N, C-alpha and C positions, 0 to 999 in steps of 0.2 A: 857730095864731092866738095862743095864750097866749105862745109863745116870741117871736113877732114883737112882741107887746105889751110883753113884758118888755124886749126889746132897745130898743124905742122909749122906754120909760120910763127905762132906764139912760142912753141917749143924751141924753135930755132932762135927766136929773139931772146928767150930766156937763157938758152944755153950760150948764146953769143955774148952775153953781158954777165959774167960770173960775179963781179964785184957788186953790180947793181942788184942782181938777183939774190946774191947772198945777203945784202942789206935788207932787201924786201922780205926775204924769207925770215931773216933774224927779227926784224921789227914786227913782222906779221905774227910770227910765233910768240914773240915776247908779249905782244898785245893779247894774244890768245891765252898765254900763261897767266898774265895778270887777271884777265877775266875769269879764268878757271879758279885761280886762287881766291878771288872774291866770292865766286859761287861756292867754292869748297868751304870757305869760312862761314858763309851763311848756312850751308847745309849742316856743318858740324854744330853750329849754334842752335839751329832748329831741331836737329836730332837730339842734342843735349837737353833742350827745353822740353821737347816732347817726352823724352825718356824720364826726365825729372818729374814732369807733371803726372805721367802715368804711375811712376813709383810712389810719388807723394799721395796720389789719389788712392792707390791700393792700400798704403799704410793707414791713411785716414779712414778708409772703409773698414780696415781691420780693427782700428781703435773704436770706431763707432759700433761695429758689430759686437766687439768685446763688451762695450758699455751697454748695448741692448740686451746682451745675455744677462748682464747684471740687473737690467730692468726686470726681467722675468724673475730673478732670484728675490729682488726687493719686494716685488708685488706679491709673490708667493708667501714671503714672511709676513707681509702686512695682512694678507687674507687669513693667516693662522690666528689672528687676534679676533676674539668674538666681540659682540656688541657691548659687552660689559667691560671691555678693555683687558680681558684675560688671555694671555698667550696659550695656545693649544698645541701639544705635541711638538714643542720647539726642537728638542733634541732629534727626534725622528725626521722631521722635515729638513732640518739643517744638515743632517748627515746625508740625506738623499740629494740635496742641492750641491753640497761640496763634492760628492762623488760624481755628479752629473757635469758640473762646471769646474773643470780641473784648474782653470786659471785663477779661481778664487781661493784665498788662503783662510779666510774666516768670515762668518756672518754674525751679526749682532742685533739685539733689540734694545732700543734706547728710550724707555718710557720717561717722559718729562725732561729729556735731554741728558739723562744719566745712564751710562752703560750698565745694564743689569744682567743681560744674558749674552754669552759669547760661545760660539761653537767653531772649532774645538776650543775648549777652555785651556788645555795644556799649551803652555807657551804664550798664552794671551792673558794670564791672570792679572798682570799689572794694569791692564786697561779697565778692569771691572771697577765701577764706582766713579769713573771719570765724568765730570759734568762738562759736557762740550759747550754748553751755552755760556758758561763762565770761564772757559779756557780761551785765552787770546788767540792760540793757533787755530782753533776750530770754530770759534763763535761766529765769525763773519760768514763762513761757508754754511753753517747750520741755519743762521737767520735767513740767508738767501734762499735756501731750500724751503723754509717755512713760508717766506713771502711769495715765492713763485708757485708753491704747492706742487712742486715737481722734483724729480731726482736731480741732485747736484753732486758732482765729484770734487772733493777737495784734495789738495796735495799736488805733487809729492810733499809729504810732511813727515817729520820724525815721529814715529809711533811710540806710544807709552810703553809698549811691550818690547821696544827695541827695533832698530832698523828704520828704513824709509818705506813709505807706502802711499797708495791712493785709496781714499775712503769715499764710497758712494753712499749717499743718504737719501731716503724717501720719507718725507713727512707724512705722518698718519693722523687722520682726523676721525674721531668718533662722535657722532651726533653733533657735528659742527664744532667740536672742541678739539684743540691740539692734544694728541695723546703722546706723541714721541716720534722716534724714527725707527725704520728698519735700515740696516747698514751692511755693506760688504767691505771687506778689507783685502786689498791686493798688494802684495809686496811689489815695490817699484821694479825690481829686477824681473819679477814674473810678468808684470804689466808690459814692460819694454819687450820682453821676449815674445809675448803674445801678439805684438804689433807686427812682427816680421822685420823690424828695422835691421837686425843683425844679418839678415840674409840678402840684403840689397847692396850692390855696388860699393863694396868696401874700397876698391882701388880708385873709383872715379869721384865719389862724393861721400859725405857723412851727414848725420842728422843731429838736430838740436831741438830741445823742448824748453819753452819758457812760460813764465806766468808772473803776474804782478803780486809781489809779497803783500799780504793783507795788513802787515804791521808797518813795514818800512815804505810800502807803496813803490818799491823799486822792482825793476824787472830781474827775475832770477832765471838762471839756466841750470838744467838738471842732468844733461847727458855729458859724457866725457868730451874733451877737446873744446873747452870754453873760450878759446882765443877769439879775438874780434874778427868777425867775418863780414863786416859791413861793406868792405871793398871787394869782396868776392861775389861771384855770381851765385844767387840763391833764390829759392822759391819758398813761399810760406802759405799755410792754411790755418784757419781758426777752428778750434774744437770747442764749441760753446758749452758742452756738457760740463767742462771743467775750467772754462775760461783760459784754455791753453792756446799757445801758438806752436805749430810744428814747422820746423825749417828743414830744407834739404839744401846742402851747400856743396858746390862743385869744388873739387880739389885741383882741378886743372888750371884755374885762373884764366887769363887771356890766352887765346889760341894762336897768337901771333908767332910765338917761337915754334909752335908745332908746325906751322905752315912755312916757316923760314927755309928749312931745307928744300921743301918743294919749290919754293920761289927761286932759290939759288940753282937748283938742278934744272928748273925750267929755263932759267936764263942761260945756263951753260949749254943746255940742249939746243936752245934757240941759236946760240952762237955756233955750236957745232953744226947745226942744220944749215947755217949759212955757208959752212965750208963743205959740208957733205950732204948733198941732196938726198942721198939714199936713206939718211936718218929720218927724213920727213915721212918716208913710207913706213917706217917702224913706229912712228909716233902714235898712230891710231890704236895699235895694240896696247901701248902704255896707258893711253887714255881709257881704253876698255878695261884694263886691269884696275885702274882706280875706281871705275864705276862698279866693278864686281866687289871690291872691298867695301864700298859704301853700301851696296846691296846686302852683303853679308851682315853688316852692322844692323841694318834695318830688320833683317830676318831674325838676328839675335834678339833685338828688342821685342819683336812680335812673339818670339818663342818664350821670352821672359814673362810677358803678359799672359800667354797661353798657359804657362806653368802655374801661375797664380790662379788662373781660372780653373784648371784641372785639379790642383792640389789643395784648394781651400777646404777647410773643415766643414763648411756649410754647402748646401746645394745652391747652384747658380743657374738661372735660366736667362738666355738671351732671346728676346721675343720681338716679333713684329707688332708694333703698337696698333696699327690700322686693322690687321686681320686677326691678331691674337695668336698667329702661328708661331711655333717655337723654331728659332733659327739654330740654337745650339744649347747644350746643357752639359754639365760636368758629370763625373762618375757618381758623385754623391746622389744626384737627382735620379740617375738610373737605378741605383741601389734602393732608394726610397720607394720608387714607384714600380720597380720590377720590369721596366721596359728597356730595350736596347736604344742606343742613341738614334739609330735610323727610325725606329718606331716612334720615338718622341718627336722627331722632326716632322712626322706626318700628322701630329696632333696640334691642337691649340689649347690655351689655358682654360677655355670654357668647357671643353669636353672632359677634362680630368677634375674639374671643380665640382664638389657636391652640390646638387640642385638647390638645397636650402641656403647655401652660402653664396651662390652665383650673383644674386641681385645686389648684395652689398659690394661684392668685388667689382661688378660693372659700374656701379655708382662712383666708386673711388677712381676707376680708370677714366671715367668721363670727366671728373673734376681735374685729374692730372692732365689730360689732353687739353682742357679748356684753360689751363694755367691757374686754376683756383687753388691748387696745392702744389708744392714743390716735390713731394714724395709722400708715400703713405705706408703704413704698416697695419696688418690685420691678422687675426687668427681665423683659419678656415680648414675645411677638410678636403683632401685630395683622394680621388678614387684610384686605387692601385690596379695593376693589370689583372690580378686574381679576383677583383671585385670588392676586396676589403677597402676600408678607408682609414686614413691616418690624419691626425691633427697636425697642422704645421703653422708656424709663424712666418709670414712673408714680409719682406721690406722691398718695395718697388721704387726704383729711381729712374728718371728719364735719361736718355742718351742724346737728347737734342738741346741745343742752346736756346736761350730766351728769344722769342719772336720767330723761331724756326718752326716749320711744319713738323708735328709729331711723327716720328718714324719708328725708332727702336727704343726699347727700355730693357732694363736688367732687373731681375727679381732674385733676392737672396732668401733661401728657404731653410728653416730650422725645424726639425722633427720635435714636436712637443706632445706626442701621444702619451708618454709616461706621465708628464705633469697633468695633462687633462684627466687621465685615469685617476690620478691621486686626488684631483679636485672633485671628480665625480664620487669617489669613495668617501671623501670628506663630507660632501653634501648628503650622501646616503646615510652616513653615520649621524649627521645632524637630524635628518628626517626620522631615523629610528628613535633617536633620543626624544624628539617631539612626540612621536606616536606613543612611546612608553609613558611619557609624562601625561599625555591626554587620556591614557587608559587608566590612570590612577583614580580611585574613587574619592576624589578631593580636588580642591583648587590649588594647584601648585603656582607659587608666585615668587617674584624677586623684586626688591625695591631698595630705595635709598634709606639712610638712617637719619642724618640730620636734616637734609633737604627732603621735603615730602615728595611722594610720587612713586607709583608702581611702574617699574620698567618692563616687567614681563608677567603675564598671567596665562594659565592654560585654558583651553577651550571648555573645560569642565565648568567654568564659571557660568556659561550660558545655561547648562542643565540645572545647576544648583541655585543660582541667584537670578538668572535671566539676563545678565549683562555680558556683552561681547568683550573680548580682549581689547579692542580698540577703545571702547568706552572707559576701560580702566586706565589705559596709558595716555589718553588724550588730555586728561585733567589731573594735575598733580595732587589735588585735594580729594580725588574721587573716593578713595578708601575711607577717609574720615567722614565724608558726607553720607555714606550708606551705612555707617554704624548706627545702631539704635540710639536715639537721643539720650535715653536713660543710662546707656553704657559708654557713650562717646568720650566723656571727660576722663573717666578713670582708665579706659583702655589706652588712650593717647598718652596719659601720664605714665602708665605702667610700661608701655613700649619705649617711651623716651628715656626712662630711668634704666631700662635694660640695655639700651644702646649706649647710654653714658658709661655704664660699667662693663659693657661688652660681654653680656651674659645671654645665653639662649633662654627662651621662656615658653611657657605652655599656659594658655588661658582660654576661658570659655566666655563668649559674649554673644549678643544678638546683632543681626544685620537686617536691613530692610531690602527685600528682594524687589525686582523691577515691577512685579505685579502688586506691590504694596504689602505682601505677607511678611511676617516676622520669621526669620530663620536663625536657629541656634547653631553656632559653629564653634569648633575647637580649633584654635590657632596654634600650631606647633611651629616654632620659629627658631632657626639656627642663625648664627652670625659668622661671617667670614671677613677677613681683613683684606682690603684692597691695597692699602699702603699704610704707612705709619699714622697718617691723619684721617684715613677714611675707612669705613666699614660698610657692608651691605647686608641686608636681610635676605634670607631664603626661607620660605615656609610653605605649609600646606594647610588649607582651610577644609576641615572635615564637617559635613553636615550631621549634627547630632540632635536635630529637632525632635525626632521620634523618641530617642532615648531620654531627651530632656523633658518631653511631655510626660513620659512614663514616670520619670523621677518626680516631677511636680505633682502628678496624680497620687503617687505613693506618699509624698510628704503631706498632701492635703488629706489623704485617707488616714495617715498616722495622726495628723492633728485632730481630725474629726473623731477618731477612735479615742484619742487621749481625752478630748473634751467630753465625749459621751461617758467615758469611765468616771471622769470627775463628777459629771451630773448624776450618774447612777449611784456613785458613792454617797454623794450628798443626799440623793433621794432615798437611799437605803437608811440613812440616819433618820430622815424625816419619818419614813414608814415605821421604822423601829420605835421611834418616840411616840408617834400618834397611836399606832395600834396597841402599843403597850399600855397607854393611858386608858383606851377603851376596854381592853381585855381585863385590866385591873378593876375598872368600875363594874364590869359584868360579873367578875368573880366575887367582888364584895357584896353585890346585890344578891347573888345566888346564896351566899353564906347567910345573909340576913333573912332571906326567905325561908331557908331551912331551919333557922333558929326561931323564927316567929311562930307563935301558936294562934295569934289573932288573925282571923280571916280578913278583916278590914285592912289591917296593916300589910298582910300578904298581898292583897289586891293593889294597894298603893305601891308596894315594892315591885310588883309585876309591871305596873304602868311605867315606873321608872326604868325597869329593865328593857321594856319595849322602846322607850325613848332613847336609851343608850344604844340599843340595837339599830334603830333608825339612823342615829347619828353615825354609827360605825359604817352603815351602808352608804350614807352620803360621802363619808370619808373615802371609802373604797372607790366610789364613782369618780371623785376628784383625783384620787391617785391614779386611777386607770387612764384618765384624760391626760395627766402629766406624762405617764409612761408612753402613751401613744405619740405624743409630741417628741419626746426624747429618743424614741426608737425609730422614728421616721427619718432615716439617714438622707434620703434624696426625695424631699417633698416636691410635688409638681409645681413648676413655675410657669406662670402665664402672664401675658400682657393684659392688665386689668384697667378699666376705666374707673378712676377713683370716685367721681361723683355718682356713678351708678351704685356703688356699694354704700356711699353715704346716704343716698336716697332710700335704699333698702333698709338701712339701720334706722332711719327716721320713721319708716313705716312700722317697723317692729316695735319701736318705743313711742308710737303715736299717742297712746292713751296717757303715758307718763308726761309726755311733752305738753299735751293739751291740759291735763289736770294741773300741772304746776306752772303753766304759763311760760314755758321755756322759749327764749328767743335764740335761734341758731343763725349766726352770720357766717355764710360760706363764701369765701373769696377765691376758691379754687376754680381754674378755668374748666370748661366742659370737656376740652380735649386733652386733659391731663391724664397720663397713664403711669402705672407702676408695674414693675416686674416682681410678682409676689404670688404666694399660694392663695387661691380664692377663699378657702375655708378659714385660713389664718387671718386674712384681711377682714373678713366679716367678723371674726371673733375680736380682733384688735379694736375695730371701730365700736362694736357693741359694748365692750368693756369700758373704754375710755369715756364714751358719751354717756353711758348709763351711770358711771361713777360721778361725772360732772352734775347729773341730775340728782343723784342720791345724796351727794354732799353739798347741796345748794345752801346758800346763806338764808336763814329764816327772815331776815329783815329787808331783802331786796329781791327783785325779780331775777330769776336765773338767766344768764346770758353765756352762750358758748360760741367762740370764734374759731373757724377752721381756715387754715392757710397752708400753702405748699410753695416751697422754694428749693433751689439747688445750692449745695455747698460742697465744692470739691467733687468727690465721687459719690456723694449721697444726695438723695431727694429727701427733704425733711418735711414731714407732716406735723404742723403745730396745732395743738388743741388747747385753747385757753378758756378758762371759766372764771367767774367771780364768786366762787363758793366760799366755804369756811376755811379753806387752805389747810396746809400741813405744817407741823412743826418739824422742819428737816433736821434741826440740831438734835432733837430728841428721837426722831423716828426715821432719820435718813437711811440708816443701815438696814432696817427691816421692812422698808416700804415695799420691796418686791419679794419678800419672804413668804413661804407657804404658811397659811393660817396666821399671818401676822396682821393684826388690826391695830389702828391707832386713833379710833374715834369710838364714841359710845353708840353709834348708830346700830340698832338691833339687826339691820340687814347685812352688816359687815361680816364676811366669812373668811377674808384673807386668802382667797384662792384666785380671784380674777386677775390681779396684777401679776401674780406669780406665773399663771398660765400665759398671759400676754407677753411677759418678759421672755419666757422660754420659746414662744413662737417667733418673736423678733430675732432672738439670738440664733435660732436654728437656721435662719436665712441670712446670716452675717450682718445683721443690723444691730442697732443699739437704741436705748431709751435714756433721755435726760429729763430731769424734772426741776422746775423752779417754782417755789411756793412761799407764801407768807400768810400767817394766821390772820383770818378775817378779811383777807384781801383777794385771795383766789390762787389758782394753780395753773401752771402751763407745762404740758407734756410735749416733748419734742421726740418724735419717732423717726429714726434714721433708716431709710430704706437703701440697701446697697445697690451698686452698679447703676447709678443714675446717669443718664445721658440726655441730650436734647431730644433724641428720638423717643425716649421714654416719656418725656413731658408732652410731646405733641404727636398725635397719631398721624 
């Protein structure tokens, strides 16, 4: 009752003082209007700032996503270049990339900084041959990409082929050396269209893009409406991939005049309310109306953001960072995974991530939540509703501010299954090529020309030479080192000359295998041009050891047969001459016997005939011994102790040595060995030592010195005596001839040295003689294939 009474009293008082009440109402409402105008101004400014930030953020993300799409293109082009720096399937890969990424107008390969390959070439011919490292418009951007070893976008810049465009370049390094660039070209109009700038707020604000000119170092603006906007309300963001600044500028300017009518109306309404109280009751509805208008604007802004979310060309997830639960997803995601939106909201990112990729994903998320990284990108597999998996590239960005507790994040998803399939097909193709190369019965290799070094060798090297491919490629001089020392100089010189004149070559030489064996190879080498100043070798080393050994055996057999033919021909002449002499003597004696009538004379002639017959028999024995030597193609070779055979020879000649007081000085070590035929060695020693005794000097005691030493590939047995000597000027040519004698010694038959010479020759040795009349003779017998192992048991 008291409250009602007071209200009645206030109303009565209010109604009883209309002027005072009118002023109170007027000033109260005016104060309220002023407060509302201030709130309205702040709300409009805040809504405008929020809207501009949202739109600017969306455009920036569109630009960044566009550039990231270009990353995939640039990396794919870079991967098409093999380890030797040779592009593979450029046309095919470029066509696929252009068809996949519609916003790209052209792709290029720029080896050494010079544009060599462009796809499509039509319309871009003028760009071919452009040296961007020496072009003022492109040099600074290209050098920045090389320095940072990352993708950098230059422009907008006037293109050589006409028009304005943005060029993204990825520096490529092979084996630590700069190879060149892979590049994408985007027409500037195409680039701007892809950002979505044209679809945002044409009536409320406009965009501008700026960059520092690399030549003038002044700021340039590239979009229309380049008027000074420094006094207008604007927002800006940096795009570091191209050193650009993106501006969004409000067209409205200051909102004072926008709020002026409201202020005037409020003042008038306040004035009218002072006169008409009932207007005060209508005022709440007007205020409610204003609130509804503002709410509609906020709903419109939210709808705009939702439209971007739903209509983006890439999949977008809105995710709870703490639980991993999906909050929202656009239609692209639903189509990719085959789930409805409601089904996706019931899942988290862990459940649809392939188990093999989950660990890496979780590690990135942990770093993101800990503030170690600002965002991350990765390639992984998602499991679709039907159980299949697809490859995607995701970019995850946080939705919390710095120092805030992680709550939500957004993930942008791109389907890269086609590219992954192409990469897998490329890897399988490379593997098939390697398998084919490894199946070839030879060592396939590739190497440099002027600079030494093998850059590739097939696994067959281990089977043929025992060296692994890593051993070949780890040492630039490896190939030179394993060439046989006797062949190394001429092989290197031959290959160097071939490289100089850029001619392929085919050569045979020896190499040293890992186990120390000698392997004959045939090296078939082709040459291909890398550029104007560089070439590379490609070749195959074929093991021809067996065929080479057969060839050597055939040559040796041919040489042996030829030598045997010469000996047999010479022997036939000797046989013909000697037998003819004996048969002629026999024939003459028989005629004389037939003609003689005196029995005594006939007996004498018969004795002569008997003597000639005995001589003929001895001649036949001698000739038979020579024949046996010359027809023994492969005499038995054994390791023989030389002093053992010298001792045996001394025992055979013991009576002659004792009778003539011969002194034998033997300096040959007891452990000296020769590789020779036992019977031949016995014959050689017996002939030479017996000759030294037979042709001793009558006025001095006979002395024979025996020594052995090595010279090159021979072991030399030297037998020196102090006998009567030989006149080499007179008898040098016939000293080793059959039946050639050069002393009056009745025991000389001219057969011993001939047989000895044949025995030494048969085993690839040789004999040299030094002699002076009345001073003595030295025979040097050269035994082939001498080694230290031959000399010491």
